[in-house]
RODO-2510 file (C-alpha; in nm, 4 decimals, decimal comma):
residues 103
     n   res          X          Y          Z
     1     x     0,7311    -6,4923     7,6272
     2     x     0,8045    -6,4504     7,2595
     3     x     0,5421    -6,3738     6,9677
     4     x     0,4419    -6,6676     6,7847
     5     x     0,4123    -6,7044     6,4208
     6     x     0,0408    -6,8713     6,3008
     7     x    -0,0388    -7,0771     5,9955
     8     x    -0,4116    -7,2429     5,9609
     9     x    -0,2527    -7,5446     6,0748
    10     x    -0,1497    -7,4310     6,4331
    11     x    -0,3976    -7,1304     6,4576
    12     x    -0,6787    -7,2845     6,6192
    13     x    -0,3904    -7,4908     6,9035
    14     x    -0,2288    -7,1488     6,9249
    15     x    -0,5160    -6,9127     6,9218
    16     x    -0,8939    -7,0922     6,9198
    17     x    -0,7925    -7,3334     7,2317
    18     x    -0,5432    -7,1057     7,3777
    19     x    -0,5789    -7,0969     7,8211
    20     x    -0,4945    -6,7470     7,8240
    21     x    -0,5508    -6,3966     7,6654
    22     x    -0,4443    -6,3936     7,2400
    23     x    -0,3058    -6,1004     7,0641
    24     x    -0,3215    -6,1584     6,7201
    25     x    -0,1010    -5,9409     6,4859
    26     x    -0,2002    -5,9321     6,1470
    27     x     0,0518    -5,7976     5,9053
    28     x     0,2539    -5,8170     5,5807
    29     x     0,5641    -5,7751     5,5086
    30     x     0,5538    -5,5491     5,2833
    31     x     0,3169    -5,2943     5,5144
    32     x     0,5527    -5,0081     5,6291
    33     x     0,2138    -4,9609     5,9812
    34     x     0,2704    -5,3205     6,0400
    35     x     0,6781    -5,2920     6,0477
    36     x     0,6799    -4,9736     6,2418
    37     x     0,4503    -5,1426     6,4886
    38     x     0,6687    -5,5470     6,5032
    39     x     0,9162    -5,3715     6,7249
    40     x     0,5964    -5,2343     7,0343
    41     x     0,3889    -5,5821     6,8877
    42     x     0,7101    -5,7675     7,0324
    43     x     0,8212    -5,5175     7,3618
    44     x     0,4492    -5,6138     7,4761
    45     x     0,5250    -6,0031     7,4394
    46     x     0,8823    -5,9822     7,6059
    47     x     0,6495    -5,8061     7,8836
    48     x     0,3270    -5,9518     7,9218
    49     x     0,3833    -6,3611     7,9818
    50     x     0,0173    -6,3448     8,1247
    51     x    -0,0848    -6,2629     7,7165
    52     x     0,0205    -6,4975     7,4147
    53     x     0,1161    -6,3323     7,1061
    54     x     0,1019    -6,4150     6,7736
    55     x     0,2223    -6,3078     6,4330
    56     x    -0,0352    -6,3658     6,1314
    57     x     0,0772    -6,3032     5,8072
    58     x    -0,1809    -6,2203     5,5623
    59     x    -0,0410    -6,2875     5,2341
    60     x     0,0395    -6,6332     5,3353
    61     x    -0,2324    -6,7533     5,5143
    62     x    -0,4865    -6,5108     5,2950
    63     x    -0,7546    -6,7788     5,4082
    64     x    -0,7348    -6,6808     5,8239
    65     x    -0,7409    -6,3138     5,7443
    66     x    -1,0632    -6,3550     5,5122
    67     x    -1,2027    -6,6248     5,7945
    68     x    -1,1444    -6,2953     6,0413
    69     x    -1,2675    -6,0006     5,7645
    70     x    -0,9225    -5,8374     5,7859
    71     x    -0,9115    -5,6401     5,5265
    72     x    -0,7060    -5,3694     5,6094
    73     x    -0,3543    -5,3657     5,8608
    74     x    -0,1527    -5,3819     6,0780
    75     x    -0,4863    -5,5442     6,2213
    76     x    -0,4630    -5,6149     6,6845
    77     x    -0,7530    -5,8878     6,7108
    78     x    -0,8142    -5,9897     7,0936
    79     x    -0,9016    -6,2851     7,1506
    80     x    -1,0541    -6,4424     7,4915
    81     x    -1,1152    -6,8199     7,5435
    82     x    -1,1527    -6,8980     7,1528
    83     x    -1,3952    -6,5212     7,0153
    84     x    -1,2594    -6,2316     6,9198
    85     x    -1,3155    -5,9783     7,2040
    86     x    -1,1512    -5,6304     7,0509
    87     x    -1,0288    -5,5159     6,7651
    88     x    -0,7920    -5,2500     6,6561
    89     x    -0,6732    -5,1198     6,2715
    90     x    -0,3953    -4,9264     6,2192
    91     x    -0,0636    -4,8272     6,3778
    92     x    -0,1453    -4,7900     6,7359
    93     x     0,1115    -4,7307     7,0473
    94     x     0,2622    -4,9764     7,3944
    95     x    -0,0229    -4,8017     7,5409
    96     x    -0,2974    -4,8057     7,3395
    97     x    -0,2515    -5,1966     7,3558
    98     x    -0,2577    -5,2048     7,6703
    99     x    -0,5937    -5,0400     7,6986
   100     x    -0,6736    -5,2141     7,3726
   101     x    -0,6070    -5,5588     7,5627
   102     x    -0,7670    -5,4504     7,9582
   103     x    -0,9056    -5,7284     8,1769
***
C-alpha cells in the first residue's frame, strides 16, 4: 500500500475512522532526518498492507500538529481505533518501526 498524504480535511476519515491500525508520519520538506526517514516509511507501507501509513506535512497542517502536540520531527504516531497508542520522535530504523507498531 502506498503512503497516503493526509490533511485536516481527510484526517478523520483516513486516520481516526480507519478500520486498520495507522502509522502517521509528521514531517516537513526542509527536515533532513525526515528526508532520511521517508524511504524507510515508504518501504514499510509497501510491505504491510494491514497497516495504513499516512504522511502529514506540519508546515501545511499546523492545526493537526498542534492538536497532536507534535513539536519535534520526524514524529511517528501510531493510531488504533482512532486513539494514539504509541509515538516516536526522531529518525528510526525499519526494525524499530516494526517494534513501534507491535500487535
